N, C-alpha and C positions, 0 to 999 in steps of 0.2 A: 772143486770151486766152492767158496763159501759166499752165501748171500745173507746179508743182514739188512732187514727192513726196520726202519725206525719211525715211530709215530709219537708225536707229542699229544697228550690227552686233548679231548675236546675243550673248546674255549669256555672259560668260566664266565657266567653271567654276573658281572660285578659292576654295579653302577655307583660305587662309592666315590663321591667327588668332593666330599667335605674334607676340611683339614682335620688332622688328628693329633692329639698329644701322644706321648710315648705309651701310656697305658692303653689308649684307644687303638693305637697302631698294633700293639701286641695282641689285643682282642681281635682286631680285623684279621691278622695273620692266622690266628687259631680258628676263626670262622671261615676263612677262605675255602677250605676243603669241603665245607658243607653247602656252599653256594650251588645253585643249579648249573647244569652244563648246557651249552648250545650244541645239541646233537645234529650231525649231518650224516648222510649216507656216503660212505667211501668204499672203494673196492679194495679189499684186502688180498694181497698176494698169497698164493698157496705156500704154506710153511710147515715145517715139521714140529716146531716148538715155539711157544709164545712166553715171553717173560714180561711181567707187569710190575710196576712199582706198587708197594703196599699201601700207598696213599689212596684215599677214597676216589678222587677225581680220575685217577688212572684206572682203578678197578671198575668204576662205573662206565668209563669209556670202553673198556674191554668187554664188559657185560652187554652193553648196547650193541656191540659188534658181534655178539654171540661167540666169543673166543673161548677156547679151552686153554687155560693159562697156568703158569707157575708164578706165584707172588715172590717178590724179592725186596728186602729192605735196602739192598745195595742200590736200587734204582730210585730211591726217594729224592725229592728235591732238596736243595740246600735251604734249610729253614732260615727265614728272616726274623730279625729281632731288633727292637729299638736300641740305638747305640748309647743313649743317655736317658735318664728319667727326668722328664720335664713336663710342665703344664703348657709349654709353648706348643702351638699347633702348626703343623706343616702338612703339605699334600702327601698322600701315601707314596707317590713316586719319588719324592725327596727322601723319605725314610728308606725306601727300597734302594735308591741309588747309593746312599751312604753305607747301607748294610753291605751291598755288593762291592763297593769300593774297599771297605775294611776286610771283607772276605778275600778279595783279590790280593791284597798286600799282607795277608795273614795277620791282621791286626784286631780281629774280633776277640772281645774279652770272654765271650761265652758262645757256645755252639761251634759249629763246624767251620774251619777255615779252608782255604784252597788246598793246602797240603792234604788235609783229611779227605776232601772230595776226590782228589787224584788217587788216593789210596783205595777208595771205594771203586773207582773206575778200573784201576788195575786188577782188583779182585774179581770184578765182574768179567772183564776181558779174559782173565784166566779161566773162568768157568765156561765161557762160550767159545774158546779158541778152536775147538774141533767140531763145533756144531755146524752143520752144512747149510741150513736154511731156516732162519729164525726171524721173529718179529719181536721188537722191544717197544713197550708202551711206557713212557716215562714223562719227564718234565723238562722245561726249557733250558735252564742252566746246566743241569746234569747232562742232558743230551748234547749240548754244545761242547762240553769237555769230552764226552765219549766220542763224538765224531772227530774231534781233533786228534785224539789218540788212535782211532782207527786209521786215519790218514797217515799218521807216523808209522803205523805198522804195515803200510803198503796197500791199504784198502782204497779203492777208487769209488767215488760216489757223488751224488748230487746233494747240495745243501744250499740253503739261503744264509744270508748274514745272521739272521736270527731264526731259530727253529720255529716254524709256524705251527699253530694248533691244527689238528685234523688233516695233516698232510703227510703222506708216506715218503720217506727218504730211503734210497736204496744204496747200500755199499756192498762192494764185491771184491773178493780177493781170489785170484786163480789158484794159488798154491797155499793152502792153510797149514801145511806141514813144514813150510819154509821157516827157518829160524829168523827171528827178528833181532836186530841189534838193540832195540829199545826194551826188550823184556828178557 
């Protein structure tokens, strides 16, 4: 039996409410990983191995929980970027929505698109396919794609519509050696 526990990093303390032009939005994106985290105590299940995104907020979450872990660039979040250069100011959520929309339809002019994200997910799933009891610490959009793929591979688990910060999600598959039609 394989148990995969998933944790989205602790919530980032970001009170940016102002409207941003494209340059300011890109600056905010690069600073986002440096913002402080809202640490909470959570119970971590007993696992054999821990994989953590190489981004700072995931590493700091794992360090706070005193986890011994392996870092992986495959677990990084899909990076956001402004879709146009403009002095017009929009709320950051507008910029993020448009970025994710372009990502979903593989229309991003630079950076990772949805096909690229799925390739990373497939690579990571291939790495962990025979691991019996693991914890993954990563990011919202990446984990949403990962959990969808795990379900396609026959894993059963609990999840919310959006992956919540600092909440453990558990996925299980009884026969990890069973061939999947998806891989």
